[in-house]
N, C-alpha and C positions, 0 to 999 in steps of 0.2 A: 424287683429283683435280680430274677434270672435274665429279663430281656436287656437290662444294662451290663449284667455279666458278658452276654453272649456277645454284645455289639463291641464292646471294649476289648473283648479277645478278636472279635473279627478285625478290628483297626490295628491293633496289633501285630497279628499277624499279616494284616496289608502292610504295613510300615516293614515289618522284618522282611518279607519277601520283596518290597521295593529296595530295600537296602542290600540283598541278596543279590537280584537282578544288576545294579547297579555294578557292587563288586566285580560278578562273574563277565558282565559285558565289558567292563575296564580291562580285566584279566584279558579276555579273550583279544581285546585291541591291541594289548602290548603283546601278546603272543603273535598276532597276525604280524604286525611290526617288525616283531622280532625274527620270525621267520623269512619277513621279506630280504632283512639284511642278511640273513643267513646265507640266503638264497644268491643275494647280490655277491656275496661273498665267495662263493662256490662256483659259480659264474665268473668271476673275475680271476680266479685260480686256474678254469678251464681255460 
């Protein structure tokens, strides 16, 4: 029972970590893209 509980917890944590990583990396890519556009806009104004 204890071993099954631990493995289930580990699997759940792994899945959550994976989702969190995907969301964070997705946000990071969006931020990177957004900052590039901002820099282009600033350079265009200058």
